C-alpha positions in Angstrom: 1.8 -4.7 13.6 2.7 -1.6 15.5 1.0 -0.4 18.7 -0.8 2.7 18.0 -2.9 4.8 20.3 -6.6 4.6 19.2 -6.9 8.4 19.5 -3.9 8.9 17.2 -5.3 6.3 14.8 -8.7 8.1 14.8 -7.0 11.4 14.1 -5.0 10.0 11.2 -7.7 7.8 9.7 -8.6 9.9 6.7 -5.0 10.5 5.7 -4.2 6.9 6.2 -7.0 5.9 3.7 -5.4 8.2 1.2 -2.2 6.2 1.6 -3.6 3.4 -0.5 -4.8 5.8 -3.2 -1.8 8.2 -3.4 0.8 7.6 -0.8 2.7 10.9 -0.8 -0.2 13.0 0.5 -0.3 11.2 3.9 3.5 10.9 3.8 3.8 14.7 3.8 0.6 15.8 5.6 0.7 13.2 8.4 4.3 13.4 9.5 3.5 13.6 13.2 1.1 10.7 13.2 2.6 7.2 13.5 -0.6 5.5 12.3 -0.6 7.6 9.1 3.1 7.1 8.5 2.7 3.3 8.9 0.0 3.2 6.2 1.9 5.7 4.0 4.8 3.1 4.1 2.3 0.4 3.2 1.0 2.6 0.3 4.5 3.3 -0.9 5.4 -0.4 -1.0 2.1 -1.1 -2.8 2.8 1.6 -5.3 6.3 0.2 -6.0 4.9 -3.3 -6.3 2.4 -2.1 -8.9 5.3 -0.5 -10.8 7.1 -3.9 -10.8 3.9 -5.6 -12.1 3.6 -3.1 -14.9 7.2 -3.4 -16.0 7.2 -7.2 -15.8 3.9 -7.5 -17.7 5.1 -5.1 -20.4 8.3 -7.1 -20.9 6.4 -10.3 -21.0 3.9 -8.8 -23.5 6.8 -8.1 -25.9 8.1 -11.6 -25.6 4.9 -13.7 -25.1 1.8 -11.6 -25.4 -0.8 -13.9 -23.7 1.5 -14.4 -20.6 2.1 -10.6 -20.3 -1.7 -10.0 -20.4 -2.2 -12.7 -17.7 0.5 -11.2 -15.5 -1.1 -7.8 -16.0 -4.6 -9.0 -15.1 -3.7 -11.1 -12.1 -1.2 -8.5 -10.9 -3.8 -5.7 -11.1 -6.3 -7.7 -9.3 -3.8 -8.5 -6.6 -2.8 -4.8 -6.2 -6.5 -3.9 -5.9 -7.1 -6.6 -3.3 -4.1 -5.4 -1.3 -5.3 -1.8 -1.4 -8.8 -2.9 -0.2 -7.2 -4.9 2.6 -5.2 -1.9 3.6 -8.2 0.4 3.6 -10.1 -2.1 5.7 -7.2 -2.1 8.2 -7.4 1.7 8.4 -11.1 1.7 9.0 -10.7 -0.8 11.8 -7.9 1.4 13.2 -5.4 -1.4 12.9 -1.7 -1.1 11.8 -1.4 -4.6 10.3 1.0 -5.1 7.5 -0.3 -6.1 4.1 0.0 -9.8 3.1 3.1 -10.7 1.1 4.6 -7.2 0.8 3.7 -5.6 4.1 7.0 -6.6 5.9 9.0 -4.2 3.7 9.8 -0.9 5.5 10.9 2.1 3.5 9.7 4.8 5.9 11.3 4.6 9.3 9.4 7.4 11.0 6.8 5.1 12.8 
């Protein structure tokens, strides 16, 4: 969790919500807002995690179809849950990392 000024968080709130839908908009538009950049990083990590889930589930579907479908379903629900947690954090003006994947930092600007 980073310390963010509540005024800065309020100003970056809308862009930070977009971070969990399409991460590169807040990454580019909110460069001067630490709150937005924090959530853009979380959105980027979530996006990359979803790519890993897709690749793994596709590979498993080629090998063992039911297991690939299970990984795809559970992974998709997990990604959705993490996105909802991230959006709730934004609405509450908190810069808390997402569970499991939130400790990964790819954007150093915050």
